[in-house]
N, C-alpha and C positions, 0 to 999 in steps of 0.2 A: 504494500500500500504506500509506504513512504517513497519507494523508488518510483512508483507511478506518479505520485504528486510532484516529485522533483523533476521528472521527465516532462510533465505537463507544464510546469513553470519554465523550464528550459525552452521548450518549444514556443510557448507564448512570448517569452522575452525575445527570442530570436525572430519571431514573426513580426513583432513590433519594430525591431531594428531593420529588418528587410523592408517593411512598409515605409519607414522613415526614409531610407535611402532611395526607394522608388519615387516617393513624392518629391524629394529634393532633386532627383534626376529629371522628373517631369517639369518642375518649375524652372530649372536652370538651363534647359536646352536652348541652344542657339542653332540657327539654320543658315544655309547658303541659298541665295536667290541668283540663278543663272539667267541673264538677260540676253536674248538673241535678237539683235536689231537687223531687220531686213528692209530692202527697198532703198538703200542709200543711193542717191542718184549719180554720184561721181566720187572720185578719190580726193576731191578738194576739201579743205577745212577740217573741222573737228566735230565730234558728237558730244553734246551736253546730255548727260543722263542724270536725272534727278529722281531720288527715292523719297517719297513723302509718307509720313505716318499720321497726318492730320488733315481733315477736310478744310480747316481754316487756312492752311498754308498752300494747299494744292491748287493749281500747278505753278505757283510763283517761284521761279528760279531765284535763288538767294535765300529762300525760306525753307528749303528742303531739309529733310532729316540727314540725308547723305547725298552727295553729288560728286560726279567726276566729269572731267573733260578728257576725252580720249581721241587719239588719232586713229584712223582706220585705213584699211587697204582693201578695196573691193566693195561689192554690193551688200555685204553683211559684216557684222561685227558681234563678238560675244564678250560680255563683261560679267564678272561674278561679284556680287556683294556677299562678303563672307561674314559668318558669325553674327547674324542678325537675331535679335530677340523675337520670340513669338509675338506677333502683332498683325494688324492689318496695314497694308501698304498700297500705294499707287505710284506708278512710274510715269514720268513725262520726259520725252526725248525730243531733241531737235538737232538738225544738221546745220551747224554754223559754217556754211559754205565759204563765206568771206572772212572768217575768223575775227569778227568784230565784237564777239562776246554777247550777242543778243539775237533773238529770233526776229529777223527783219519782216516788216509788214508793208503792205501797200497803203495808198491814201485812205482806203476804206477800213483799214485795220485788219485785213485778211493776211495771214502769213504768206510770205513769198519763198520761204525755205521749208524743206521737208520736216515734218514733225509727226509724233505719234504718242499713244498712251497705252498703258497696260490694258489687257483684254481687247486691244484694238478699238477702244471706246472712241466714239466721235459724237459731237453735238453739231447742230446746224450753224449757229451763229456765235458760239462761244466754246470754251473748253468743256469737256465732259465733267460730270460730277465725280467727286472722290468715290462715291458708292459704285458708279458704273465702271470705274477703273480699278476698283479694290481687289487686292490679292490677299487672301488670308494665309499667312505664313505660319504653318504648324508642323511643317516638315520641309526638307530640302525641296526646292521647286525650280522648274524651268519656265520662263516666260518668253514667248515669241511676240515681237512687236514689229509690225510693218509700218514704216514711216512713209508719208506721201505729202 
């Protein structure tokens, strides 16, 4: 009887320890987001890739959670955001063809350089909403975006 009670206490305490490690593992996981940009019109300029974690800042470059400016070679480019916390994100990308650091627009405010958003979201007369471009990052993911 005493041996059975000791064994039961041992099993219960070890199960609590295992459960605690599992919960810590679930809460502390970070993930990679691989972004494949397609439809780049030419080899000129750079790509601005903005990763946003809030609808209040999306898609304003300069207010992104993380952002990179990368050179590219060809009609596509892959970039990986590494070690991101579990969260909802949206991507905004544009091809800065003339390297002036901004998305150029015509007199009516329409972009004249290629751009795109996660989920290939588009709106008619404005940027899409954060919700329509949202990616829930709860595991490593790949995101394919066609800019135009």
